C-alpha positions as CSV (number, residue, x, y, z in Angstrom):
1,M,18.2,-19.8,3.0
2,I,18.5,-23.5,3.7
3,S,16.2,-25.0,1.0
4,I,14.3,-24.2,-2.2
5,K,11.6,-26.7,-3.1
6,R,9.8,-27.2,-6.4
7,L,6.1,-27.7,-6.2
8,E,4.8,-29.9,-9.0
9,N,1.0,-29.7,-8.8
10,D,-0.8,-26.7,-10.3
11,A,-4.0,-27.2,-8.3
12,E,-4.1,-24.6,-5.5
13,N,-5.1,-26.9,-2.6
14,A,-2.5,-29.5,-3.7
15,R,0.2,-26.9,-3.9
16,L,-0.6,-25.6,-0.5
17,K,-0.3,-29.0,1.0
18,Q,3.0,-29.6,-0.9
19,G,4.3,-26.2,0.4
20,V,3.4,-27.1,4.0
21,N,5.0,-30.5,3.6
22,A,8.1,-29.0,2.0
23,V,8.6,-26.6,4.9
24,L,8.1,-29.3,7.5
25,S,10.4,-31.8,5.7
26,T,13.1,-29.2,5.4
27,L,12.9,-28.4,9.2
28,D,13.1,-32.2,9.8
29,D,16.1,-32.5,7.5
30,W,17.9,-29.8,9.5
31,Q,16.5,-30.9,12.8
32,L,15.1,-27.4,13.4
33,R,11.5,-28.0,14.3
34,A,12.1,-27.1,17.9
35,Q,14.0,-23.9,17.0
36,V,11.3,-22.1,15.0
37,P,10.1,-19.0,17.0
38,G,7.9,-17.4,14.3
39,L,6.7,-17.4,10.7
40,G,7.1,-14.6,8.1
41,F,4.4,-14.4,5.4
42,D,2.2,-12.2,3.3
43,T,-1.4,-11.8,4.4
44,T,-3.2,-13.7,1.7
45,S,-5.9,-16.1,2.9
46,S,-3.9,-19.0,1.5
47,N,-1.4,-18.3,4.2
48,T,-3.6,-17.1,7.1
49,G,-6.8,-19.1,6.6
50,L,-8.1,-20.5,9.9
51,N,-8.5,-24.1,8.6
52,M,-6.5,-24.5,5.5
53,G,-4.0,-21.7,5.6
54,A,-0.4,-22.7,5.0
55,W,1.1,-21.0,8.0
56,T,-1.8,-22.1,10.2
57,S,-1.2,-25.7,9.1
58,I,2.6,-25.4,9.8
59,E,1.9,-23.9,13.3
60,R,-0.6,-26.8,14.0
61,A,2.0,-29.4,12.8
62,L,4.7,-27.9,15.0
63,G,2.3,-28.0,18.0
64,T,3.2,-24.6,19.4
65,D,2.1,-21.0,19.2
66,L,4.4,-19.1,16.9
67,V,5.0,-15.3,16.4
68,W,3.2,-14.4,13.2
69,I,5.3,-11.8,11.3
70,A,3.1,-10.4,8.5
71,C,4.9,-8.8,5.6
72,R,4.5,-5.1,6.2
73,H,4.4,-4.1,2.6
74,H,1.7,-6.6,1.8
75,V,-0.4,-5.3,4.7
76,F,-0.2,-1.8,3.1
77,E,-0.8,-3.2,-0.5
78,V,-4.1,-4.6,0.6
79,M,-5.1,-1.5,2.5
80,V,-4.6,0.9,-0.5
81,S,-6.5,-1.5,-2.8
82,D,-9.4,-1.5,-0.4
83,A,-9.2,2.3,-0.1
84,F,-9.4,2.6,-3.9
85,S,-12.4,0.4,-4.0
86,V,-14.2,2.6,-1.4
87,A,-13.2,5.8,-3.1
88,F,-14.7,4.7,-6.4
89,R,-17.6,2.8,-4.8
90,T,-16.8,-0.4,-6.6
91,S,-14.4,-3.3,-6.8
92,S,-15.1,-4.4,-10.4
93,G,-12.4,-2.3,-12.0
94,P,-13.5,0.9,-13.7
95,D,-10.3,2.3,-12.0
96,V,-8.3,0.6,-14.8
97,A,-10.5,2.1,-17.5
98,L,-9.9,5.5,-15.9
99,F,-6.2,4.9,-16.0
100,K,-6.3,3.8,-19.6
101,R,-8.0,7.0,-20.5
102,F,-5.4,9.0,-18.7
103,Q,-2.6,7.1,-20.3
104,K,-3.9,7.8,-23.8
105,Q,-4.3,11.5,-22.8
106,W,-0.7,11.8,-21.4
107,P,1.1,12.7,-24.7
108,F,-1.2,15.8,-25.0
109,I,-0.8,17.0,-21.4
110,N,1.5,19.9,-20.7
111,R,3.5,18.6,-17.7
112,E,4.6,22.0,-16.7
113,V,1.1,23.0,-15.9
114,F,-0.4,21.1,-13.0
115,T,-2.5,21.8,-9.9
116,P,-1.4,20.7,-6.5
117,A,-3.9,20.1,-3.7
118,S,-6.1,23.1,-3.1
119,D,-6.3,24.6,0.3
120,D,-10.0,23.8,0.7
121,L,-9.2,20.1,0.7
122,F,-7.6,20.6,4.1
123,I,-10.7,21.3,6.1
124,S,-9.3,21.3,9.6
125,D,-6.4,22.7,11.5
126,D,-5.2,19.1,12.1
127,M,-5.1,18.4,8.4
128,R,-3.2,21.6,7.7
129,R,-0.7,20.8,10.4
130,L,-0.3,17.4,9.0
131,R,0.3,18.7,5.5
132,D,3.1,21.0,6.8
133,E,4.7,18.1,8.7
134,L,4.7,15.8,5.7
135,L,6.1,18.4,3.4
136,V,9.2,18.3,5.6
137,Y,9.1,14.6,5.9
138,Y,8.9,13.8,2.2
139,G,11.5,16.4,1.4
140,D,13.9,14.6,3.7
141,A,12.8,11.0,2.7
142,M,13.6,11.7,-1.0
143,K,17.2,12.4,-0.1
144,S,17.7,8.9,1.2
145,Q,18.3,5.9,-1.1
146,Q,15.2,4.2,-2.3
147,P,15.2,0.5,-3.5
148,R,13.0,1.2,-6.5
149,D,12.2,4.1,-8.7
150,D,8.5,3.8,-8.1
151,Y,9.0,4.1,-4.4
152,L,10.8,7.4,-5.0
153,E,8.1,8.5,-7.4
154,L,5.4,7.9,-4.8
155,L,7.2,10.1,-2.3
156,H,7.9,12.7,-4.9
157,L,4.2,12.8,-6.1
158,S,2.9,13.0,-2.5
159,W,5.3,15.9,-1.8
160,T,4.3,17.7,-5.0
161,F,0.5,17.1,-4.4
162,L,0.9,18.8,-1.0
163,A,2.6,21.8,-2.9
164,G,6.1,20.9,-2.1
165,A,7.6,22.2,-5.4
166,P,7.0,24.9,-8.1
167,G,6.2,23.7,-11.6
168,S,9.6,24.3,-13.0
169,C,11.2,21.8,-10.4
170,V,8.9,18.9,-11.1
171,K,9.5,16.1,-13.6
172,F,6.6,13.7,-14.1
173,R,7.2,10.2,-15.4
174,A,5.0,8.8,-18.1
175,P,2.2,6.5,-16.7
176,G,3.3,2.9,-16.5
177,A,1.8,-0.5,-15.8
178,M,-1.7,-0.3,-14.4
179,H,-2.7,-3.9,-13.7
180,H,-5.2,-4.5,-10.8
181,A,-2.4,-6.3,-8.8
182,R,-0.1,-3.3,-8.9
183,W,-1.2,-1.4,-5.9
184,M,1.3,1.3,-6.4
185,A,-0.1,2.2,-9.8
186,K,-3.4,3.1,-8.0
187,A,-1.6,5.5,-5.8
188,I,0.6,7.0,-8.4
189,Y,-2.0,7.3,-11.1
190,S,-4.5,9.0,-8.7
191,L,-2.0,11.7,-7.7
192,K,-1.1,12.4,-11.3
193,I,-4.8,12.5,-12.4
194,Y,-5.6,14.9,-9.6
195,M,-2.8,17.3,-10.5
196,F,-3.6,17.2,-14.2
197,Q,-7.4,17.2,-13.9
198,D,-7.7,20.5,-15.7
199,Q,-6.3,18.8,-18.8
200,F,-8.3,15.6,-18.5
201,V,-12.1,15.0,-18.5
202,L,-13.5,13.5,-15.4
203,T,-17.0,12.8,-14.2
204,A,-18.0,14.4,-10.8
205,A,-17.8,11.0,-9.2
206,E,-14.3,10.3,-10.6
207,R,-13.1,13.8,-9.6
208,K,-14.2,13.2,-6.0
209,G,-12.8,9.7,-5.9
210,V,-9.4,10.9,-7.2
211,A,-9.3,13.7,-4.6
212,D,-10.2,11.3,-1.7
213,I,-7.6,8.7,-2.7
214,S,-5.0,11.4,-3.3
215,L,-5.5,12.9,0.2
216,F,-5.4,9.4,1.7
217,V,-2.1,8.6,0.0
218,A,-0.3,11.9,0.6
219,L,-1.5,12.6,4.1
220,I,-1.5,9.1,5.6
221,Y,-0.3,6.3,3.4
222,S,3.0,7.2,1.7
223,R,4.8,8.0,4.9
224,Y,4.0,4.7,6.6
225,W,4.6,2.7,3.4
226,N,8.1,4.3,3.2
227,E,8.8,3.1,6.8
228,A,7.2,-0.3,6.4
229,A,10.5,-2.1,6.1
230,V,11.7,-0.9,9.5
231,A,10.4,-3.7,11.6
232,E,11.1,-2.2,15.0
233,R,8.9,0.8,14.2
234,A,5.9,-1.3,13.2
235,P,3.8,-1.2,16.4
236,L,4.4,2.5,17.0
237,N,3.8,3.4,13.4
238,D,0.5,1.4,13.2
239,A,-0.7,3.2,16.4
240,R,0.2,6.5,14.8
241,L,-1.4,5.7,11.6
242,L,-4.7,4.7,13.4
243,H,-4.5,8.0,15.3
244,R,-4.1,10.0,12.1
245,Y,-7.3,8.6,10.8
246,K,-9.0,10.5,13.6
247,L,-7.3,13.7,12.6
248,T,-8.6,13.7,9.0
249,H,-12.0,13.9,7.4
250,I,-11.6,11.7,4.3
251,E,-14.8,9.7,3.7
252,L,-13.0,6.6,2.4
253,L,-11.2,6.0,5.7
254,V,-13.8,3.6,7.2
255,M,-12.9,0.5,5.1
256,P,-9.1,0.9,5.3
257,Q,-9.3,1.3,9.1
258,Q,-11.0,-2.1,9.3
259,R,-8.2,-3.6,7.1
260,L,-5.5,-1.9,9.0
261,S,-6.8,-3.1,12.3
262,F,-6.8,-6.7,10.9
263,G,-3.4,-6.3,9.3
264,T,-1.7,-4.8,12.4
265,S,-3.1,-7.1,15.0
266,W,0.1,-9.1,15.1
267,N,2.1,-6.0,15.9
268,I,0.1,-4.3,18.6
269,S,-1.7,-7.1,20.3
């Protein structure tokens, strides 16, 4: 950390320009322009936009091609948000209304009576083998130190959804924050809603959407989110993740695959 700059203007375009100028002026102050090999960033358009993106502008100002190091967690955040929109066939936000209903119902739910994923959800030998593999993986991953409680909760719920524990061994946390921006809430809420669907009224469309997103999270997503911080595994993990799309038959996979292909192009190109 060599500098922290305060940006004064609240207008987005003005702040972007100030941010770019702040980075460049800091590099000049330390005489580091020629020493910059790459840029780390999250994958918002304000950073990656072709014409006005902050990191695009910095690369242009430096006059050289830089290695773009996309934030692995942000790539995955965007992916699960898109997957949720596809699962519920909308992007306008009834997902939050569903979560609010579940949150209100939570005090009346018997947490010792829940239903893990039924066998008929795993419609191929590949899906069944993947479930067995991930039961072992999540069991081991939960034994390692996690930086946040919700990271551990996601692993635990994925494991439980795949039938990794009897009811007496499972402790469910009360539903927490559910703002649109909290991608992890979408994953955590969906897994809980699926497992307590017998104690919660769902429409047929909601029931299918919850099942699809829960399968996506438990069979594909949670493992690679858990390993996102290990930079040296990124190219291999992205290739494996794409391969696992082909092993599953979850209808919502089309949109996330497009997003993943965009988000991982810096790692496997």
